[in-house]
N, C-alpha and C positions, 0 to 999 in steps of 0.2 A: 675359637671365636665364640662358641656358645657359652663357654665359661665366663668370658668377659662381659657378654651381654647380660648374664645373670648377676654378675658381681657389680656392674656399674650402678644400677638402682640402689644397691645397698650402700655404696660409697656416697652417692648423692644424698640419700636420706640421712646418713650419719653427718655429713657436712652441713646440711641445712639445719638439722637439730642443734648442732654445735653453734652455728651462727645465730640461731633464734634464741639461744640461751641469753643473749643480750639483745633483746628485740629493739629497744630504743636505738642502740648503736646501729643495727641493721637498717632501720627505717631512715635514720639520719644519713647513712651512707648512700642509700638509694636516692633520697631527695637531693643530696649534695651533687651527685653526678647528673641528675636531671636538671638541677638549677645551673650547674656549670655550663652544660651544653646549651641551655636556653639563653644564657647570657652571651655566649659566643655567637649564637645565631642572631640574637638581638643586635649585636654589633654589625654583623653581616647585613642584616635587614636595613639598618640605618644607612649603611654605606651604599647598598644597591638602590635604596629608595631615592637617593639623591642623584642617581644616574639612570637614564631611561633604560639602558640595557648594558650588560657586560659581555661584549663580543657576541651579541644575539641572545644572551641569557638574561631574563628579567627575574624579579623577586619570586615569582611562582615556580619557574623552572629551577631556580637555585634552591628554593625551599624543598622541592621534591628531591633534588640531588642530595641535599644535606640529610633528609630523612632516610633515604636509601643508604647513604654512607654509614649512618649510625647503626643500622640493623645488623650487618655482619660483624661490625666492630664490637657491638654490645654482646652478641652471642659468643664471640670468641672471648670477650672479657669475662663472661659468666662462667664458661666451662674450662678455660685453660690458663687462668691468671697465675696459677702456681709456678709457672715457668719463670716469672719474674724473680721468685725466691732463689732459683738456681743461679741466675745472673747476679743477684745481690748478695754475693758472698756465701751462697749455699754450699759450694764445693768445700770451702775451708771449714765450714761448720759441720760438714759430714751429713747433710740431709739425705743423701742417697743411701747411706748405710742401712737404714731400716728397710729400704725397698729391695736391696740386693740379697737379703737373707730370706726373702719370701719367694715361693715358686710361682711368682706372677711377674709379668713384664714390668720392669721398673718405670718405663715411660707412662704406661697405663696408670700405675699407682701415683706417680707424680701429678699427672693431669687430673685424675679422678678424686684426689684427696680433698680438694677444696672447691666449693661452688661459691663464686663471688657474687653475692646478692646485689652489690652496688651496680652491677652491669644492667640490672633491670631498669634503672633510671634512664640509661641511654636507650634501651630497647623501647620503653614506653614512649619516650619523646620521638624516636624515629618513626614508630608506627603512627603516632599522632600527626606528625608532619605530613606523612603520606596521605592520611585521611583529610587533612586540611587543604593541602595544595593540589591534590589530584583533580578535584572538581573545577579548580580555577584554570587548569591547563587547556580546557576545551578539546581534549583528545580522548577518544574512546579506545580502550585497550582490548584487544581480542584475548580469547582464552589462551591461545598459544603464546602470546606475548607475556601474559602473566606467568605461565608455566616456565618460560625461558628465564624470566626475571627471578623467579624463586630458585631456579637451578643456579643462576649466577650468584645469588646470595649464599647458597650452600657452598659453592666452590670458593667464594670470597672469604668465608669463614675459615676454610682450610688454608687459604693464602695467608691470612693474618696469623693463624696458628704457626704456619711454617716459618714466617719471618721471625716470630718470637723464639721458636725453637733453634733456628740457625744461630742467632746472636746470643741466645741464652747458653747454648752449647759451647760457645767460645770460652766460657769460664772454665771448661775442663783444662784449657791451656793457659789462660790468663788469671785464673782463680776468681776474677771479678770482671763482669762485662756489662754491668747495669748502665754505665754511662753511654757506651756505644749502642747498646740495645735501645735505650730511650731515644737517642738521636735518630736512629734508623726508623724506629716505629713512628716517630713524630712526622716522618715524611708522608705518612698516610693523610695528614691534614691537607696536603696539597690536592689530594684527589677529590675534595669536595668543591673545587673550583674548576672552571673551564681551563683545560690544559693550554689553550692557545694564548692565554694572558701571561704565561711564564716565558723566561728566556730559553734559548735552545738547549743549554746545558741541563736545566731542570726538566724540560720536556723529554730529553733523551733519558735521563735518570728514571723518570716516572713511567717511561714506556718500556725500557729495555733492561735497566739494572735493578731497579726496585719498582716493578710495574704495578704500583698501586692504582694508577689511572686506568690501566688495562682492565682491572677487575672491578673498579668502581665507576669511573667517569665514562668510559667508552660505551658500556651497555646502555647507560641512561641517555647519552647523546644519540645513540642509534634509535632508542625507543621514542624519544621526544621529537627528533628532527628527521625521521624517516630513513635511518641507516639500515644496514643489514644486521638485524639483531641475531640471526642464526650464526653469522660469522663471528660477531662479537662474543657470543656465548661460547663458541669454540675456543676463541682466544683466552677467555677467562678460564676455561677448563684446562687448557694447555699450560698457562702460566701457573695456575694453582697446583696442578699435579707435578709439574716440573720443580716448583719450589718445595713442595712437600717431599719429593724424593730426595732432593738435595739436603733438606733439613734432617731427614731420617739417617742419611749417610753420615752427616757430620755428627749427629747424636751418637750413633753406634761407634764411630771412630773415637769420639771423646770418652765414651763409657769404657772402652777397652783400656784406656790409660788412667782411669780413675783410681785413686788411692784413698783408702779410708783415712778420715781425720784422726781416728784413734780415740774418739771420745763418745 
């Protein structure tokens, strides 16, 4: 573990230097993701503004939820976006070959190889939303509530990572899994809305099969509407750890059957 803690800053530094070699491109990427999410929220804002509330959620609570949703998604985007390359034909291109000849965990190398600076656009916007909408909620958060929320963010990041790794690792068998991975990952978009507005099938999926709402929506509902935040934090931890263990199992099974592309 100490070896990887020492190695990780080196990988990060190398990745950032490589990305900043084209600084204008990096800035455009960050601004692009910030603008994309700002436009999405603007659409949501116009929709909610025309309705007094959406199942008890007004524009301020929805803005707070959206900001919270962006933070773990952005952190995951920044630090583990390389998994998309695995799903996008990386197996047939032999991207793992260079990792397997080094005495370092190949998953560590895959994840640490690239820092996606574009994710900072999402992160900045998420933090900005929390600063803008929190004073408008009329709710005072205690220190323990803030700590629990930070803990939920940490485990939500693990959850997003695990989802990507599960469906990225499918490419060991299918050679390409980017389409199904994108579809599954896009289910996270439902978590920034109150789960009660969806049909029973979608609610079941977001709670039990792909529990994005468990790690995103439920803690915020408990925080804003007086639920049991301790219990919801426990659910977030269990869902994230369970999904992470499943993802590592699938990754290891897939890695055992990996065959070099020969190039």
